C-alpha positions in Angstrom: 0.0 0.0 0.0 1.4 3.4 -1.0 2.0 6.3 1.5 -0.7 8.2 -0.3 -3.3 5.5 0.3 -2.3 5.2 3.9 -2.9 8.9 4.4 -6.2 9.0 2.5 -7.5 6.2 4.6 -6.2 7.5 7.9 -7.1 11.2 7.5 -10.5 10.8 9.1 -9.5 8.6 12.1 -8.7 11.5 14.4 -11.6 12.5 16.6 -13.9 9.7 15.6 -15.2 7.4 18.3 -15.8 3.7 17.6 -19.4 2.5 17.9 -20.9 -0.9 17.7 -21.8 -2.0 14.2 -25.5 -1.9 13.5 -25.2 -3.6 10.1 -24.9 -7.4 10.0 -21.4 -8.5 9.1 -21.2 -11.6 6.9 -18.7 -14.4 7.5 -17.6 -17.0 5.0 -20.7 -19.2 5.4 -23.3 -16.4 5.4 -21.6 -14.6 2.5 -21.9 -17.6 0.3 -25.5 -18.2 1.3 -26.4 -14.5 0.5 -24.7 -14.6 -2.9 -26.5 -17.8 -3.8 -29.9 -16.7 -2.6 -30.7 -14.5 -5.7 -32.2 -11.9 -3.3 -31.6 -8.3 -4.2 -29.3 -6.2 -1.9 -26.1 -4.4 -1.3 -22.8 -5.3 0.4 -20.2 -2.9 1.7 -16.6 -4.3 1.7 -14.6 -2.3 4.2 -11.4 -2.0 6.3 -12.0 -1.0 10.0 -8.8 1.1 10.0 -9.7 3.1 6.9 -11.1 6.6 7.5 -13.3 6.5 4.4 -14.9 3.3 5.7 -15.4 4.9 9.1 -17.0 7.9 7.6 -19.5 5.8 5.5 -20.2 3.4 8.4 -22.9 5.4 10.2 -24.7 6.2 6.9 -24.6 2.5 6.0 -25.9 1.5 9.4 -28.8 4.0 9.0 -29.5 2.6 5.6 -29.6 -1.0 6.9 -32.0 0.1 9.7 -34.3 2.0 7.4 -34.4 -0.7 4.7 -34.8 -3.6 7.2 -35.9 -2.4 10.6 -37.3 -5.8 11.6 -34.3 -8.0 10.8 -34.4 -10.0 7.6 -38.1 -9.5 6.7 -37.4 -7.0 3.9 -37.1 -8.0 0.2 -33.6 -6.3 0.2 -30.5 -7.1 2.2 -27.9 -4.6 3.4 -24.7 -6.2 4.7 -21.1 -5.6 5.6 -17.9 -7.7 4.9 -14.8 -6.8 6.9 -11.8 -7.2 4.7 -9.6 -7.3 7.9 -11.5 -10.4 9.1 -12.2 -12.1 5.8 -9.3 -11.4 3.5 -10.1 -14.4 1.4 -13.6 -13.1 0.6 -12.3 -9.7 -0.4 -9.5 -11.2 -2.5 -12.0 -13.3 -4.4 -14.3 -10.3 -4.9 -11.4 -8.3 -6.2 -11.7 -5.5 -3.7 -8.9 -2.9 -4.1 -10.3 0.2 -2.5 -12.3 0.8 0.7 -15.1 1.0 1.1 -16.3 -0.8 -2.1 -20.0 -1.2 -2.5 -21.6 -3.9 -4.7 -25.2 -4.4 -5.4 -26.9 -7.7 -6.4 -30.0 -8.2 -8.5 -31.3 -11.8 -8.7 -27.8 -13.1 -8.0 -26.0 -10.9 -10.5 -23.3 -8.6 -9.1 -22.8 -5.0 -10.1 -20.5 -2.2 -9.0 -22.2 0.7 -7.2 -20.8 4.1 -8.3 -23.5 6.4 -7.0 -23.5 8.9 -4.2 -22.9 7.9 -0.6 -25.4 10.1 1.2 -28.2 8.4 3.1 -30.9 9.9 0.8 -29.1 8.8 -2.4 -28.5 5.3 -1.1 -32.1 4.8 0.1 -33.5 6.1 -3.2 -31.3 3.7 -5.1 -32.6 0.8 -3.0 -36.2 1.9 -3.5 -35.8 2.4 -7.3 -33.6 -0.6 -8.2 -33.7 -3.3 -5.5 -37.0 -3.4 -3.6 -39.7 -5.8 -4.8 -42.7 -3.7 -5.5 -46.0 -4.6 -3.7 -48.0 -6.8 -6.1 -51.7 -7.0 -5.2 -51.9 -10.5 -6.8 -49.2 -11.7 -4.4 -49.7 -9.7 -1.3 -48.1 -12.1 1.2 -45.1 -12.6 -1.0 -44.3 -9.1 -2.0 -45.9 -6.5 0.3 -44.7 -5.3 3.7 -47.3 -5.2 6.6 -48.1 -1.5 6.1 -48.6 -2.1 2.4 -50.8 -5.1 3.0 -53.1 -3.2 5.3 -53.4 -0.4 2.8 -54.1 -2.7 -0.1 -56.7 -4.7 1.8 -58.4 -1.5 2.9 -58.7 -0.1 -0.7 -59.7 -3.5 -2.2 -63.1 -2.8 -0.6 -63.6 0.5 -2.4 -65.1 1.1 -5.8 -63.0 1.9 -8.9 -64.3 5.5 -8.7 -63.2 5.9 -5.1 -59.8 4.4 -6.0 -59.4 6.8 -8.9 -60.3 9.8 -6.8 -57.7 8.8 -4.2 -55.0 8.5 -6.9 -55.8 12.0 -8.1 -55.6 13.3 -4.5 -52.2 11.7 -4.0 -51.0 13.1 -7.3 -51.9 16.6 -6.1 -49.6 16.1 -3.1 -46.5 15.1 -5.1 -45.2 18.6 -5.4 -45.6 19.4 -1.7 -42.6 19.5 0.6 -42.3 16.3 2.6 -39.8 14.0 4.3 -38.1 11.2 2.2 -40.1 8.5 4.0 -43.4 10.3 3.3 -42.4 10.7 -0.4 -41.7 7.0 -0.7 -44.9 6.1 1.1 -46.9 8.3 -1.3 -45.2 6.5 -4.2 -46.0 3.1 -2.8 -49.6 4.0 -2.2 -50.0 5.2 -5.8 -48.4 2.0 -7.1 -50.9 -0.1 -5.1 -53.9 2.0 -6.1 -52.9 2.0 -9.8 -53.0 -1.8 -9.7 -56.3 -1.8 -8.0 -58.0 0.6 -10.3 -56.9 -1.5 -13.3 -58.3 -4.7 -11.8 -61.6 -3.0 -10.7 -62.0 -1.3 -14.1 -61.5 -4.7 -15.9 -64.1 -6.3 -13.6 -66.6 -3.5 -14.3 -66.2 -4.0 -18.0 -66.7 -7.8 -17.8 -69.9 -7.2 -15.8 -71.4 -5.0 -18.5 
């Protein structure tokens, strides 16, 4: 490792306190299981002594908590691999810089080259990795909150669902938190499916 690389990784160490990792760290066995699962997700390969890894750590922990607050119930995984503890994994993966982030879509690996802010990472997960709630497979694709919402609106008429879609559309330009923005998008996705189903049913009944 060059003197330049040592400095670039160490520059942020001063003044940073170490905290317990919130993100699950993979070992050899769990790493292989995850890569063979064909589940979508992201893995951060890091060195605990590297300042860049330390800087990204709290953001990554917050992402893991936001994406999967109840453990492994989400359709997306967010994990860590310590290249200090598992040099063999990082060598096999061709990790040369820290942290390196890879994302996985149905078992296929890709390099992540986007931004490292919490908002950017969460938006990437939402847009590219999360399984969208499918009203035809509620138990298999929808989170509990989405299930309750879908079941509630299944009992409404096509006209009521259409009116709710228009109401939500009118809210899109309003200022709101990132979580509320995503929840609005998720509701519109569910309602759009419902209105199509209900409209088709109405046509068949004519």
